[in-house]
TORKOL-4160 file (C-alpha; in steps of 0.2 Angstrom, whole numbers, padded with zeros to 4 digits, m for minus):
287
<pt num="1" X="0506" Y="0495" Z="0452"/>
<pt num="2" X="0506" Y="0478" Z="0465"/>
<pt num="3" X="0509" Y="0460" Z="0464"/>
<pt num="4" X="0510" Y="0444" Z="0475"/>
<pt num="5" X="0519" Y="0430" Z="0464"/>
<pt num="6" X="0522" Y="0413" Z="0470"/>
<pt num="7" X="0536" Y="0403" Z="0459"/>
<pt num="8" X="0544" Y="0387" Z="0459"/>
<pt num="9" X="0559" Y="0380" Z="0456"/>
<pt num="10" X="0558" Y="0375" Z="0438"/>
<pt num="11" X="0570" Y="0361" Z="0438"/>
<pt num="12" X="0561" Y="0353" Z="0454"/>
<pt num="13" X="0544" Y="0361" Z="0457"/>
<pt num="14" X="0548" Y="0365" Z="0476"/>
<pt num="15" X="0550" Y="0381" Z="0482"/>
<pt num="16" X="0566" Y="0390" Z="0482"/>
<pt num="17" X="0576" Y="0392" Z="0498"/>
<pt num="18" X="0594" Y="0398" Z="0492"/>
<pt num="19" X="0596" Y="0414" Z="0499"/>
<pt num="20" X="0609" Y="0421" Z="0485"/>
<pt num="21" X="0598" Y="0415" Z="0473"/>
<pt num="22" X="0582" Y="0424" Z="0481"/>
<pt num="23" X="0594" Y="0440" Z="0484"/>
<pt num="24" X="0598" Y="0438" Z="0466"/>
<pt num="25" X="0577" Y="0436" Z="0459"/>
<pt num="26" X="0572" Y="0452" Z="0469"/>
<pt num="27" X="0587" Y="0461" Z="0460"/>
<pt num="28" X="0581" Y="0457" Z="0443"/>
<pt num="29" X="0565" Y="0462" Z="0447"/>
<pt num="30" X="0569" Y="0477" Z="0454"/>
<pt num="31" X="0577" Y="0483" Z="0438"/>
<pt num="32" X="0562" Y="0475" Z="0426"/>
<pt num="33" X="0547" Y="0484" Z="0437"/>
<pt num="34" X="0560" Y="0502" Z="0441"/>
<pt num="35" X="0558" Y="0503" Z="0422"/>
<pt num="36" X="0566" Y="0524" Z="0418"/>
<pt num="37" X="0552" Y="0534" Z="0425"/>
<pt num="38" X="0548" Y="0530" Z="0442"/>
<pt num="39" X="0561" Y="0540" Z="0453"/>
<pt num="40" X="0556" Y="0531" Z="0467"/>
<pt num="41" X="0561" Y="0514" Z="0463"/>
<pt num="42" X="0551" Y="0498" Z="0464"/>
<pt num="43" X="0550" Y="0490" Z="0483"/>
<pt num="44" X="0552" Y="0470" Z="0481"/>
<pt num="45" X="0552" Y="0459" Z="0494"/>
<pt num="46" X="0555" Y="0440" Z="0493"/>
<pt num="47" X="0549" Y="0431" Z="0507"/>
<pt num="48" X="0546" Y="0410" Z="0510"/>
<pt num="49" X="0532" Y="0406" Z="0515"/>
<pt num="50" X="0511" Y="0408" Z="0513"/>
<pt num="51" X="0500" Y="0423" Z="0515"/>
<pt num="52" X="0483" Y="0430" Z="0509"/>
<pt num="53" X="0485" Y="0437" Z="0492"/>
<pt num="54" X="0472" Y="0448" Z="0490"/>
<pt num="55" X="0474" Y="0456" Z="0508"/>
<pt num="56" X="0493" Y="0458" Z="0505"/>
<pt num="57" X="0489" Y="0468" Z="0489"/>
<pt num="58" X="0479" Y="0481" Z="0494"/>
<pt num="59" X="0491" Y="0482" Z="0509"/>
<pt num="60" X="0505" Y="0485" Z="0496"/>
<pt num="61" X="0495" Y="0498" Z="0490"/>
<pt num="62" X="0489" Y="0507" Z="0505"/>
<pt num="63" X="0508" Y="0509" Z="0511"/>
<pt num="64" X="0513" Y="0515" Z="0495"/>
<pt num="65" X="0499" Y="0531" Z="0499"/>
<pt num="66" X="0490" Y="0522" Z="0481"/>
<pt num="67" X="0474" Y="0535" Z="0488"/>
<pt num="68" X="0485" Y="0549" Z="0487"/>
<pt num="69" X="0488" Y="0547" Z="0467"/>
<pt num="70" X="0474" Y="0551" Z="0458"/>
<pt num="71" X="0475" Y="0567" Z="0450"/>
<pt num="72" X="0496" Y="0561" Z="0446"/>
<pt num="73" X="0500" Y="0545" Z="0442"/>
<pt num="74" X="0481" Y="0535" Z="0433"/>
<pt num="75" X="0469" Y="0550" Z="0431"/>
<pt num="76" X="0455" Y="0548" Z="0444"/>
<pt num="77" X="0442" Y="0535" Z="0441"/>
<pt num="78" X="0428" Y="0541" Z="0424"/>
<pt num="79" X="0410" Y="0548" Z="0432"/>
<pt num="80" X="0401" Y="0532" Z="0432"/>
<pt num="81" X="0412" Y="0520" Z="0439"/>
<pt num="82" X="0416" Y="0532" Z="0454"/>
<pt num="83" X="0409" Y="0529" Z="0471"/>
<pt num="84" X="0401" Y="0539" Z="0477"/>
<pt num="85" X="0407" Y="0539" Z="0499"/>
<pt num="86" X="0401" Y="0550" Z="0513"/>
<pt num="87" X="0411" Y="0549" Z="0531"/>
<pt num="88" X="0399" Y="0556" Z="0547"/>
<pt num="89" X="0398" Y="0557" Z="0564"/>
<pt num="90" X="0385" Y="0546" Z="0573"/>
<pt num="91" X="0386" Y="0563" Z="0590"/>
<pt num="92" X="0375" Y="0554" Z="0600"/>
<pt num="93" X="0378" Y="0535" Z="0598"/>
<pt num="94" X="0397" Y="0541" Z="0597"/>
<pt num="95" X="0402" Y="0530" Z="0579"/>
<pt num="96" X="0406" Y="0539" Z="0565"/>
<pt num="97" X="0396" Y="0530" Z="0550"/>
<pt num="98" X="0403" Y="0527" Z="0534"/>
<pt num="99" X="0393" Y="0526" Z="0518"/>
<pt num="100" X="0397" Y="0517" Z="0502"/>
<pt num="101" X="0386" Y="0519" Z="0486"/>
<pt num="102" X="0394" Y="0513" Z="0470"/>
<pt num="103" X="0394" Y="0500" Z="0455"/>
<pt num="104" X="0394" Y="0483" Z="0463"/>
<pt num="105" X="0409" Y="0467" Z="0459"/>
<pt num="106" X="0412" Y="0452" Z="0467"/>
<pt num="107" X="0425" Y="0456" Z="0483"/>
<pt num="108" X="0420" Y="0472" Z="0486"/>
<pt num="109" X="0415" Y="0468" Z="0502"/>
<pt num="110" X="0430" Y="0460" Z="0509"/>
<pt num="111" X="0440" Y="0476" Z="0499"/>
<pt num="112" X="0432" Y="0489" Z="0511"/>
<pt num="113" X="0433" Y="0478" Z="0527"/>
<pt num="114" X="0450" Y="0476" Z="0524"/>
<pt num="115" X="0455" Y="0493" Z="0519"/>
<pt num="116" X="0443" Y="0500" Z="0537"/>
<pt num="117" X="0455" Y="0487" Z="0548"/>
<pt num="118" X="0471" Y="0491" Z="0540"/>
<pt num="119" X="0468" Y="0507" Z="0543"/>
<pt num="120" X="0463" Y="0502" Z="0564"/>
<pt num="121" X="0447" Y="0505" Z="0563"/>
<pt num="122" X="0433" Y="0495" Z="0571"/>
<pt num="123" X="0417" Y="0487" Z="0563"/>
<pt num="124" X="0401" Y="0488" Z="0576"/>
<pt num="125" X="0389" Y="0489" Z="0564"/>
<pt num="126" X="0386" Y="0486" Z="0548"/>
<pt num="127" X="0373" Y="0484" Z="0531"/>
<pt num="128" X="0375" Y="0477" Z="0515"/>
<pt num="129" X="0362" Y="0479" Z="0500"/>
<pt num="130" X="0363" Y="0474" Z="0483"/>
<pt num="131" X="0349" Y="0482" Z="0473"/>
<pt num="132" X="0353" Y="0479" Z="0451"/>
<pt num="133" X="0370" Y="0484" Z="0448"/>
<pt num="134" X="0373" Y="0494" Z="0463"/>
<pt num="135" X="0380" Y="0492" Z="0481"/>
<pt num="136" X="0377" Y="0500" Z="0496"/>
<pt num="137" X="0388" Y="0497" Z="0512"/>
<pt num="138" X="0386" Y="0504" Z="0527"/>
<pt num="139" X="0398" Y="0503" Z="0542"/>
<pt num="140" X="0398" Y="0510" Z="0559"/>
<pt num="141" X="0414" Y="0510" Z="0564"/>
<pt num="142" X="0428" Y="0517" Z="0577"/>
<pt num="143" X="0447" Y="0517" Z="0580"/>
<pt num="144" X="0456" Y="0502" Z="0589"/>
<pt num="145" X="0454" Y="0516" Z="0603"/>
<pt num="146" X="0437" Y="0517" Z="0604"/>
<pt num="147" X="0436" Y="0536" Z="0597"/>
<pt num="148" X="0426" Y="0539" Z="0582"/>
<pt num="149" X="0434" Y="0550" Z="0568"/>
<pt num="150" X="0442" Y="0568" Z="0574"/>
<pt num="151" X="0445" Y="0578" Z="0561"/>
<pt num="152" X="0444" Y="0583" Z="0544"/>
<pt num="153" X="0458" Y="0578" Z="0538"/>
<pt num="154" X="0455" Y="0561" Z="0546"/>
<pt num="155" X="0437" Y="0560" Z="0538"/>
<pt num="156" X="0444" Y="0564" Z="0520"/>
<pt num="157" X="0457" Y="0550" Z="0523"/>
<pt num="158" X="0443" Y="0539" Z="0527"/>
<pt num="159" X="0435" Y="0544" Z="0507"/>
<pt num="160" X="0449" Y="0542" Z="0498"/>
<pt num="161" X="0456" Y="0526" Z="0505"/>
<pt num="162" X="0439" Y="0518" Z="0502"/>
<pt num="163" X="0437" Y="0524" Z="0485"/>
<pt num="164" X="0456" Y="0517" Z="0481"/>
<pt num="165" X="0450" Y="0501" Z="0486"/>
<pt num="166" X="0434" Y="0498" Z="0475"/>
<pt num="167" X="0445" Y="0506" Z="0461"/>
<pt num="168" X="0459" Y="0493" Z="0465"/>
<pt num="169" X="0451" Y="0478" Z="0458"/>
<pt num="170" X="0437" Y="0488" Z="0446"/>
<pt num="171" X="0440" Y="0480" Z="0432"/>
<pt num="172" X="0442" Y="0491" Z="0415"/>
<pt num="173" X="0443" Y="0483" Z="0399"/>
<pt num="174" X="0439" Y="0468" Z="0389"/>
<pt num="175" X="0440" Y="0451" Z="0399"/>
<pt num="176" X="0452" Y="0439" Z="0391"/>
<pt num="177" X="0450" Y="0420" Z="0399"/>
<pt num="178" X="0465" Y="0409" Z="0395"/>
<pt num="179" X="0464" Y="0391" Z="0399"/>
<pt num="180" X="0478" Y="0379" Z="0390"/>
<pt num="181" X="0489" Y="0365" Z="0395"/>
<pt num="182" X="0502" Y="0373" Z="0406"/>
<pt num="183" X="0521" Y="0375" Z="0402"/>
<pt num="184" X="0535" Y="0385" Z="0406"/>
<pt num="185" X="0536" Y="0404" Z="0400"/>
<pt num="186" X="0518" Y="0405" Z="0398"/>
<pt num="187" X="0514" Y="0417" Z="0406"/>
<pt num="188" X="0529" Y="0429" Z="0398"/>
<pt num="189" X="0524" Y="0422" Z="0379"/>
<pt num="190" X="0504" Y="0428" Z="0382"/>
<pt num="191" X="0509" Y="0445" Z="0391"/>
<pt num="192" X="0523" Y="0448" Z="0375"/>
<pt num="193" X="0510" Y="0445" Z="0362"/>
<pt num="194" X="0498" Y="0458" Z="0373"/>
<pt num="195" X="0513" Y="0471" Z="0373"/>
<pt num="196" X="0518" Y="0467" Z="0355"/>
<pt num="197" X="0498" Y="0471" Z="0350"/>
<pt num="198" X="0499" Y="0487" Z="0360"/>
<pt num="199" X="0489" Y="0479" Z="0374"/>
<pt num="200" X="0491" Y="0483" Z="0391"/>
<pt num="201" X="0486" Y="0474" Z="0404"/>
<pt num="202" X="0476" Y="0483" Z="0419"/>
<pt num="203" X="0471" Y="0467" Z="0431"/>
<pt num="204" X="0478" Y="0450" Z="0428"/>
<pt num="205" X="0475" Y="0432" Z="0439"/>
<pt num="206" X="0484" Y="0420" Z="0435"/>
<pt num="207" X="0483" Y="0401" Z="0441"/>
<pt num="208" X="0492" Y="0383" Z="0438"/>
<pt num="209" X="0477" Y="0370" Z="0445"/>
<pt num="210" X="0489" Y="0353" Z="0442"/>
<pt num="211" X="0491" Y="0352" Z="0422"/>
<pt num="212" X="0483" Y="0369" Z="0420"/>
<pt num="213" X="0485" Y="0387" Z="0416"/>
<pt num="214" X="0470" Y="0394" Z="0422"/>
<pt num="215" X="0471" Y="0416" Z="0419"/>
<pt num="216" X="0463" Y="0429" Z="0417"/>
<pt num="217" X="0467" Y="0446" Z="0407"/>
<pt num="218" X="0459" Y="0464" Z="0407"/>
<pt num="219" X="0465" Y="0472" Z="0395"/>
<pt num="220" X="0465" Y="0488" Z="0386"/>
<pt num="221" X="0475" Y="0497" Z="0371"/>
<pt num="222" X="0490" Y="0509" Z="0378"/>
<pt num="223" X="0483" Y="0523" Z="0379"/>
<pt num="224" X="0469" Y="0516" Z="0390"/>
<pt num="225" X="0456" Y="0514" Z="0378"/>
<pt num="226" X="0445" Y="0500" Z="0371"/>
<pt num="227" X="0452" Y="0487" Z="0363"/>
<pt num="228" X="0448" Y="0487" Z="0344"/>
<pt num="229" X="0439" Y="0467" Z="0336"/>
<pt num="230" X="0453" Y="0467" Z="0325"/>
<pt num="231" X="0467" Y="0466" Z="0338"/>
<pt num="232" X="0460" Y="0454" Z="0348"/>
<pt num="233" X="0456" Y="0443" Z="0334"/>
<pt num="234" X="0474" Y="0446" Z="0328"/>
<pt num="235" X="0478" Y="0439" Z="0347"/>
<pt num="236" X="0469" Y="0427" Z="0348"/>
<pt num="237" X="0477" Y="0419" Z="0330"/>
<pt num="238" X="0493" Y="0420" Z="0338"/>
<pt num="239" X="0487" Y="0414" Z="0355"/>
<pt num="240" X="0476" Y="0401" Z="0349"/>
<pt num="241" X="0458" Y="0403" Z="0345"/>
<pt num="242" X="0454" Y="0389" Z="0358"/>
<pt num="243" X="0464" Y="0395" Z="0370"/>
<pt num="244" X="0461" Y="0411" Z="0373"/>
<pt num="245" X="0440" Y="0416" Z="0376"/>
<pt num="246" X="0434" Y="0435" Z="0374"/>
<pt num="247" X="0421" Y="0435" Z="0391"/>
<pt num="248" X="0407" Y="0449" Z="0392"/>
<pt num="249" X="0409" Y="0455" Z="0410"/>
<pt num="250" X="0391" Y="0460" Z="0417"/>
<pt num="251" X="0403" Y="0473" Z="0433"/>
<pt num="252" X="0410" Y="0481" Z="0417"/>
<pt num="253" X="0391" Y="0489" Z="0413"/>
<pt num="254" X="0389" Y="0509" Z="0419"/>
<pt num="255" X="0375" Y="0509" Z="0435"/>
<pt num="256" X="0362" Y="0520" Z="0434"/>
<pt num="257" X="0364" Y="0539" Z="0437"/>
<pt num="258" X="0364" Y="0544" Z="0455"/>
<pt num="259" X="0348" Y="0554" Z="0458"/>
<pt num="260" X="0355" Y="0560" Z="0469"/>
<pt num="261" X="0351" Y="0565" Z="0491"/>
<pt num="262" X="0359" Y="0556" Z="0504"/>
<pt num="263" X="0356" Y="0535" Z="0510"/>
<pt num="264" X="0356" Y="0527" Z="0525"/>
<pt num="265" X="0358" Y="0508" Z="0521"/>
<pt num="266" X="0352" Y="0507" Z="0541"/>
<pt num="267" X="0334" Y="0510" Z="0535"/>
<pt num="268" X="0333" Y="0499" Z="0520"/>
<pt num="269" X="0330" Y="0481" Z="0523"/>
<pt num="270" X="0338" Y="0481" Z="0539"/>
<pt num="271" X="0332" Y="0463" Z="0543"/>
<pt num="272" X="0338" Y="0453" Z="0527"/>
<pt num="273" X="0356" Y="0461" Z="0530"/>
<pt num="274" X="0359" Y="0467" Z="0546"/>
<pt num="275" X="0372" Y="0453" Z="0551"/>
<pt num="276" X="0378" Y="0449" Z="0536"/>
<pt num="277" X="0394" Y="0453" Z="0540"/>
<pt num="278" X="0396" Y="0445" Z="0557"/>
<pt num="279" X="0403" Y="0430" Z="0551"/>
<pt num="280" X="0419" Y="0438" Z="0544"/>
<pt num="281" X="0433" Y="0437" Z="0557"/>
<pt num="282" X="0439" Y="0455" Z="0552"/>
<pt num="283" X="0420" Y="0461" Z="0562"/>
<pt num="284" X="0415" Y="0462" Z="0579"/>
<pt num="285" X="0401" Y="0467" Z="0585"/>
<pt num="286" X="0390" Y="0476" Z="0601"/>
<pt num="287" X="0375" Y="0480" Z="0605"/>
């Protein structure tokens, strides 16, 4: 689990800049998130300033080597959601070609590009195609030193890291949307009700816009299974049926079965998509 939380002083609504108070907050957070099963403890950093939240979350998970832990901590993704990633060298051009085929979802491109960048690779050419529920991405990359991938271990690492980048934001469970007047303790009360009804939050986006709280939660039951309708009804009854809404998420549906065979995105609809990534600041393009 990784999270980035922006907090203010409840009295004046301003940022907290007292070093002693920030140290105490950090200590309390470490105590809460450590629990009794994590022998390594928790990495907690308190800073004053602004960061790119989504990029920072990728960096935190990457630094914690979450791509090595599928079989240990959370289990691998289910077969229908696991992305297909191939990494091969294009010897005649001096590039490494990364192909990704997976279920499409919002911000998928951002996630994969951030991961390649944080791994110190430069994207020289890319093609992106979305057809129905599936997305296809192809990247021609080199390391910052100008060399393509040179070992099997490095190739496997890229595969696992791209798979992890796709998994991090893949939403498992039922999507619940909460909109209400903001107040101190709202998030604490809502998550307490989730816990008391046996729900586990797999992903959350929490925002305050003016005087309104705009929150999105993806929840499963404690075992990771689908939540029963009566449980959702009970939760909505406690929180408020006009406040908490259940939303169908088109990205939770299974993609068509893979019919097998390799695919090169560079041969598909190139004129439509080959310039798609060039406007992003993380990508450089060379002829």
